[in-house]
C-alpha positions as CSV (number, residue, x, y, z in Angstrom):
1,M,0.0,0.0,0.0
2,K,2.8,2.4,0.9
3,Q,4.6,1.7,-2.4
4,S,1.4,2.2,-4.4
5,L,0.8,5.6,-2.6
6,L,4.4,6.7,-3.2
7,F,4.1,5.8,-6.8
8,L,0.9,7.8,-7.3
9,L,2.3,10.8,-5.6
10,V,5.5,10.7,-7.7
11,I,3.4,10.6,-10.9
12,L,1.0,13.3,-9.9
13,S,3.9,15.6,-8.9
14,F,5.8,15.0,-12.1
15,S,2.7,15.4,-14.4
16,C,1.6,18.7,-12.7
17,K,5.1,20.2,-12.9
18,L,5.7,19.1,-16.5
19,E,2.2,20.3,-17.6
20,K,2.6,23.7,-15.9
21,K,6.0,24.1,-17.5
22,E,4.8,23.0,-21.0
23,T,1.7,25.4,-20.7
24,A,4.0,28.3,-19.9
25,L,6.3,27.4,-22.8
26,V,3.4,27.4,-25.3
27,N,2.5,31.0,-24.3
28,Q,6.0,32.3,-24.4
29,N,6.9,34.8,-27.2
30,T,10.7,34.7,-26.8
31,S,13.1,31.9,-25.8
32,K,11.4,28.5,-25.8
33,E,12.9,26.4,-23.0
34,L,13.5,22.8,-23.8
35,L,13.0,20.3,-21.0
36,F,15.5,17.6,-21.9
37,A,17.1,18.2,-25.3
38,K,20.6,19.7,-25.2
39,G,21.5,19.9,-28.9
40,F,19.4,22.8,-30.1
41,T,17.6,26.0,-28.9
42,I,14.5,27.8,-30.2
43,E,13.9,31.5,-29.9
44,K,11.0,33.5,-31.2
45,Q,11.7,37.1,-32.0
46,D,9.3,40.0,-31.8
47,S,9.3,40.2,-35.6
48,G,7.8,36.7,-35.8
49,V,11.0,35.1,-36.9
50,T,12.0,31.9,-35.1
51,L,15.6,31.2,-34.7
52,I,16.8,27.6,-34.2
53,T,20.4,27.0,-33.2
54,L,22.1,23.6,-33.5
55,K,24.9,23.4,-31.0
56,S,26.6,20.3,-32.3
57,P,25.1,18.4,-35.3
58,W,28.0,15.9,-35.3
59,P,30.9,14.9,-33.0
60,D,33.5,17.6,-32.5
61,A,31.6,20.1,-34.7
62,E,33.6,23.3,-34.9
63,K,30.6,25.6,-35.2
64,A,27.0,25.9,-34.4
65,F,24.3,26.3,-37.1
66,T,21.6,28.9,-36.9
67,Y,18.4,28.8,-39.0
68,A,15.9,31.6,-39.4
69,L,12.3,30.5,-39.9
70,V,10.2,33.3,-41.4
71,P,6.4,33.2,-41.7
72,K,5.5,33.3,-45.4
73,E,3.3,36.3,-45.0
74,K,6.3,38.2,-43.6
75,I,9.0,36.8,-45.9
76,H,9.1,40.0,-48.0
77,G,8.7,42.4,-45.1
78,V,11.5,41.2,-42.9
79,T,15.1,42.2,-43.6
80,L,17.6,39.6,-42.6
81,N,21.4,39.5,-43.0
82,K,21.7,36.3,-45.0
83,E,25.3,36.0,-44.0
84,A,24.3,35.6,-40.4
85,Y,22.3,32.4,-41.0
86,D,23.0,29.0,-42.3
87,A,19.5,28.8,-43.8
88,I,16.5,31.0,-44.1
89,V,13.2,29.1,-44.5
90,A,9.8,30.3,-45.3
91,V,7.3,28.6,-43.0
92,P,5.1,26.6,-42.9
93,I,6.7,24.4,-45.4
94,E,4.7,22.3,-47.9
95,K,7.3,20.0,-49.3
96,V,10.1,18.4,-47.4
97,I,12.8,15.8,-47.8
98,V,14.3,14.0,-44.8
99,T,17.2,11.7,-44.7
100,S,16.9,9.4,-41.6
101,T,14.2,7.0,-40.6
102,T,14.2,8.6,-37.1
103,H,12.7,11.7,-38.8
104,I,9.6,9.7,-40.0
105,P,7.8,9.3,-36.7
106,A,8.0,13.0,-35.9
107,L,6.4,13.9,-39.2
108,E,3.6,11.3,-38.6
109,S,3.0,12.5,-35.1
110,L,2.6,16.0,-36.3
111,G,0.2,14.9,-39.1
112,V,2.5,16.2,-41.9
113,V,4.0,13.1,-43.3
114,N,2.0,13.7,-46.5
115,K,4.3,16.6,-47.1
116,L,7.3,14.3,-47.4
117,V,8.2,14.1,-51.1
118,G,11.5,12.2,-51.1
119,F,13.8,9.9,-49.0
120,P,17.1,8.1,-49.5
121,D,16.9,4.3,-49.5
122,T,13.1,4.0,-48.9
123,R,13.4,0.3,-48.2
124,Y,14.4,1.1,-44.6
125,I,11.1,2.9,-43.9
126,S,9.0,0.5,-41.7
127,S,6.0,2.6,-40.8
128,K,2.8,1.4,-42.5
129,E,1.5,4.9,-43.0
130,T,4.7,6.2,-44.7
131,R,5.3,2.9,-46.6
132,A,1.9,3.4,-48.2
133,L,3.1,6.8,-49.6
134,V,6.3,5.1,-50.9
135,E,4.3,2.4,-52.6
136,T,2.0,4.8,-54.3
137,G,5.0,6.9,-55.6
138,K,4.2,10.0,-53.5
139,I,7.6,9.6,-51.8
140,K,10.4,9.3,-54.3
141,E,13.5,7.2,-53.9
142,L,16.6,9.4,-53.7
143,G,19.5,7.0,-53.6
144,V,21.4,6.6,-50.3
145,N,22.1,9.2,-47.7
146,G,25.9,9.3,-48.3
147,A,25.3,9.8,-52.0
148,L,22.0,11.6,-52.5
149,N,20.7,11.9,-56.1
150,T,21.0,15.6,-56.1
151,E,19.4,16.0,-59.5
152,M,16.2,14.3,-58.3
153,V,16.3,16.4,-55.1
154,I,16.5,19.6,-57.1
155,A,13.8,18.4,-59.5
156,L,11.4,17.9,-56.6
157,Q,12.0,21.5,-55.5
158,P,11.3,20.9,-51.8
159,D,10.9,23.8,-49.4
160,L,13.4,22.2,-47.1
161,V,15.9,19.3,-46.9
162,V,16.5,17.9,-43.4
163,G,19.9,16.2,-43.4
164,Y,22.2,14.6,-40.9
165,S,25.9,14.0,-41.1
166,M,28.7,12.3,-39.2
167,N,31.2,15.1,-40.1
168,S,31.6,18.4,-42.0
169,E,32.2,16.7,-45.4
170,N,28.8,17.2,-47.0
171,N,29.2,17.9,-50.7
172,N,25.7,16.7,-51.6
173,Y,24.1,19.2,-49.3
174,E,26.3,22.0,-50.6
175,T,25.1,21.2,-54.1
176,I,21.5,21.4,-53.0
177,Q,22.1,24.7,-51.2
178,A,23.6,26.1,-54.3
179,A,20.3,25.4,-56.1
180,Q,18.6,27.8,-53.5
181,I,17.0,24.9,-51.6
182,P,17.4,25.4,-47.8
183,V,19.2,22.5,-46.0
184,V,19.2,22.2,-42.2
185,Y,20.9,19.5,-40.1
186,N,19.2,17.4,-37.5
187,G,21.3,16.3,-34.5
188,D,18.8,14.2,-32.6
189,W,21.2,11.2,-32.7
190,M,23.7,13.3,-30.7
191,E,21.4,13.5,-27.6
192,E,22.4,11.5,-24.6
193,S,19.1,11.0,-22.9
194,P,16.0,9.1,-24.1
195,L,13.7,12.0,-23.6
196,G,16.2,14.4,-25.1
197,K,16.0,12.5,-28.4
198,A,12.2,12.4,-28.3
199,E,12.0,16.2,-27.7
200,W,13.4,16.8,-31.2
201,I,9.8,16.6,-32.4
202,K,9.8,20.3,-31.5
203,F,12.6,21.0,-34.0
204,F,10.4,19.6,-36.8
205,A,7.3,21.3,-35.5
206,A,8.7,24.8,-35.9
207,F,9.1,24.3,-39.7
208,F,5.4,23.3,-40.0
209,E,4.1,25.8,-37.4
210,K,2.9,22.9,-35.3
211,E,4.5,23.9,-32.0
212,K,1.4,23.4,-29.9
213,E,0.8,19.9,-31.3
214,A,4.5,19.0,-30.6
215,D,4.3,20.4,-27.0
216,S,1.1,18.3,-26.4
217,Y,2.5,15.2,-28.0
218,F,5.9,15.4,-26.1
219,L,4.1,16.0,-22.8
220,E,2.3,12.6,-23.3
221,I,5.5,10.8,-24.1
222,A,7.5,12.4,-21.2
223,T,4.7,11.7,-18.8
224,A,4.4,8.0,-19.9
225,Y,8.1,7.6,-19.6
226,Q,8.3,9.0,-16.1
227,E,5.3,7.0,-15.0
228,A,7.1,3.8,-16.2
229,K,10.3,4.9,-14.5
230,A,8.5,5.5,-11.2
231,L,6.9,2.1,-11.5
232,A,10.2,0.4,-12.0
233,K,11.5,2.0,-8.8
234,T,9.0,-0.1,-6.9
235,A,10.8,-3.3,-7.9
236,T,12.2,-5.3,-5.1
237,N,15.3,-6.4,-7.0
238,K,17.8,-5.0,-9.5
239,P,19.1,-7.7,-11.9
240,R,22.5,-7.4,-13.6
241,V,22.5,-6.8,-17.3
242,I,25.0,-7.2,-20.2
243,S,24.7,-6.0,-23.7
244,G,26.3,-6.1,-27.2
245,A,28.2,-8.8,-29.0
246,I,31.5,-9.8,-30.6
247,Y,32.6,-8.6,-34.0
248,K,36.0,-9.6,-35.3
249,D,37.2,-10.6,-31.8
250,I,36.1,-7.2,-30.3
251,W,33.0,-6.9,-28.1
252,Y,31.1,-3.7,-28.8
253,L,28.6,-2.6,-26.2
254,P,27.1,0.7,-24.8
255,G,29.2,3.0,-22.6
256,G,28.1,3.5,-19.0
257,K,26.6,7.0,-19.7
258,S,25.1,6.1,-23.0
259,W,21.5,6.3,-24.2
260,A,21.1,2.5,-24.0
261,A,22.6,2.4,-20.5
262,Q,20.2,5.0,-19.3
263,F,17.3,2.9,-20.4
264,I,18.6,-0.1,-18.3
265,S,19.1,2.2,-15.3
266,D,15.6,3.7,-15.6
267,A,14.2,0.2,-15.8
268,S,15.7,-0.5,-12.3
269,A,18.5,-2.8,-13.4
270,N,22.2,-2.8,-13.0
271,Y,24.2,-2.5,-16.3
272,I,27.6,-4.2,-15.7
273,Y,29.4,-1.1,-17.0
274,N,27.2,1.5,-15.2
275,D,30.4,2.9,-13.5
276,N,31.9,3.7,-16.9
277,E,31.9,7.3,-18.0
278,E,31.8,6.7,-21.8
279,R,28.7,8.2,-23.5
280,G,29.2,6.4,-26.8
281,S,30.2,2.7,-27.2
282,L,32.9,0.5,-25.7
283,S,35.3,-1.8,-27.6
284,L,36.5,-4.6,-25.3
285,S,38.0,-8.0,-25.4
286,W,35.4,-10.9,-24.9
287,E,37.5,-12.1,-21.9
288,S,37.1,-8.8,-20.0
289,V,33.3,-8.9,-20.7
290,L,33.2,-12.5,-19.5
291,E,35.0,-11.7,-16.3
292,K,32.6,-8.9,-15.5
293,G,29.3,-10.2,-16.9
294,Q,29.4,-14.0,-16.8
295,S,26.8,-14.1,-14.0
296,A,24.6,-11.4,-15.4
297,D,20.9,-12.2,-15.2
298,F,19.9,-10.7,-18.6
299,W,21.5,-10.0,-22.0
300,I,19.9,-7.1,-24.0
301,S,20.6,-6.2,-27.6
302,P,23.1,-8.8,-28.8
303,S,23.9,-7.0,-32.0
304,Q,21.9,-8.4,-35.0
305,F,21.3,-11.9,-33.6
306,T,17.7,-13.2,-33.4
307,S,18.4,-16.8,-32.4
308,Y,20.7,-18.8,-30.0
309,K,21.8,-21.0,-32.9
310,T,23.2,-18.1,-34.9
311,M,24.9,-16.6,-31.9
312,L,26.6,-19.9,-31.2
313,E,27.6,-20.3,-34.8
314,N,29.2,-16.8,-34.6
315,S,31.2,-17.5,-31.4
316,P,31.3,-20.4,-29.0
317,H,32.3,-17.9,-26.2
318,Y,28.6,-16.9,-25.8
319,Q,27.7,-20.2,-24.2
320,Q,29.8,-19.3,-21.2
321,F,27.4,-16.6,-20.0
322,D,24.6,-17.4,-17.6
323,A,22.1,-15.3,-19.5
324,F,22.8,-17.4,-22.6
325,K,22.5,-20.7,-20.7
326,K,19.3,-19.6,-19.0
327,R,17.8,-18.3,-22.3
328,Q,17.5,-14.7,-21.0
329,V,18.7,-13.0,-24.1
330,Y,16.4,-10.3,-25.7
331,S,16.8,-8.5,-29.0
332,F,15.0,-5.9,-31.1
333,A,16.7,-7.1,-34.3
334,G,13.8,-9.5,-35.2
335,T,11.1,-6.8,-35.1
336,V,11.1,-5.5,-38.7
337,G,8.9,-3.8,-41.2
338,N,7.5,-5.3,-44.4
339,T,10.7,-4.5,-46.3
340,G,13.1,-5.6,-43.6
341,G,13.8,-2.3,-41.8
342,V,14.5,-2.7,-38.1
343,I,11.6,-0.8,-36.4
344,Y,13.6,0.0,-33.3
345,Y,16.0,2.2,-35.3
346,E,13.1,4.2,-36.7
347,L,10.8,4.5,-33.8
348,A,12.7,4.0,-30.5
349,P,14.2,7.5,-30.4
350,N,10.8,9.0,-30.7
351,R,9.0,6.5,-28.3
352,P,11.4,6.0,-25.4
353,D,8.4,5.2,-23.2
354,L,7.8,2.0,-25.2
355,V,11.5,1.0,-24.9
356,L,11.4,1.5,-21.2
357,K,8.2,-0.5,-20.7
358,D,9.7,-3.3,-22.8
359,L,12.7,-3.5,-20.5
360,I,10.6,-3.3,-17.3
361,H,8.5,-6.2,-18.6
362,I,11.7,-8.2,-19.2
363,F,13.5,-7.3,-15.9
364,H,10.4,-7.1,-13.6
365,P,7.5,-9.0,-15.3
366,E,5.4,-8.8,-12.1
367,L,5.1,-5.0,-12.6
368,L,3.7,-5.1,-16.1
369,P,2.1,-8.6,-16.2
370,N,-0.2,-8.0,-19.2
371,Y,2.1,-5.9,-21.3
372,T,3.1,-7.0,-24.8
373,P,6.7,-5.9,-25.7
374,Y,6.9,-3.6,-28.7
375,F,10.5,-3.9,-29.7
376,F,12.4,-6.5,-27.6
377,K,11.6,-10.1,-28.1
378,P,13.3,-13.3,-26.6
379,L,15.7,-14.9,-29.0
380,E,14.5,-18.0,-30.8
């Protein structure tokens, strides 16, 4: 009874605070405070122009990027120094090209996916709604992200191209910009917290003038996540968890301060490298992982593997781990769309609440007994 009461109080407190903060943000006319995202800022000026600043679109970026979003009815009445901005965009936009599957759920949630006219390597799109647009030819195939078909992009004449990059070498985007098509970078993948990634829906919303819809949607996601996190805290045990797999004799797994590690912690489990300070990934010998994680209770995200048979064929070392022996290995790799795209890569950054509930159900099934996992499934 005490645990249940505590849980209820935590949820009510969080929901009230978050709702009040969000309500205040919607009514602001200047700087729009973000709750979790660290990679960008939004500022609305008195002139009606919205400024979005990307702090770090890729690792070790040497400069920030600033974009000016100008309402169409004011585009000829506002004087801007073009040299001061990396892109000037008339909003709301009607035709957009995005370049990562993680961008798709944001467009769908805002009700603007019908404005998507092109995408690189459409086979990786898993969403049924967006796949229908691909199949009917409303979304054009644009090659691959690293080598966009710039001629097709220019022919489509989008109002905006939302790109992402691993570094500053972006010749394709420069070609598109030279054709007077605005290009903006999206850095959602650089965020370190689950809710930080999800809050990038507000980045997309500004280009479609859908800020209120984004605020409302994100409030639901954040509240659902915090409710699940509070529920996990009522668990009576904290199992030990390992992750990753071997590739060419090196075991790759999440760092102790990474996005993936945060999920495990929020699900009230102990990641074996939770004392590590790395925010990206770790590259270790299998012997060191065995020494630290042989007795772990669960194994989450073993690379691309979906069965114990294929894991064992890849490396006999796996059978030395208790989680493997006890058949407590879970993966999202087998949850795919109709054309083979892994749904987790597309949807998980936008729906961290579903990821967290999956893990709570795995680690503490008594807390969510009737829950059906969305991403993570036991290996075959």
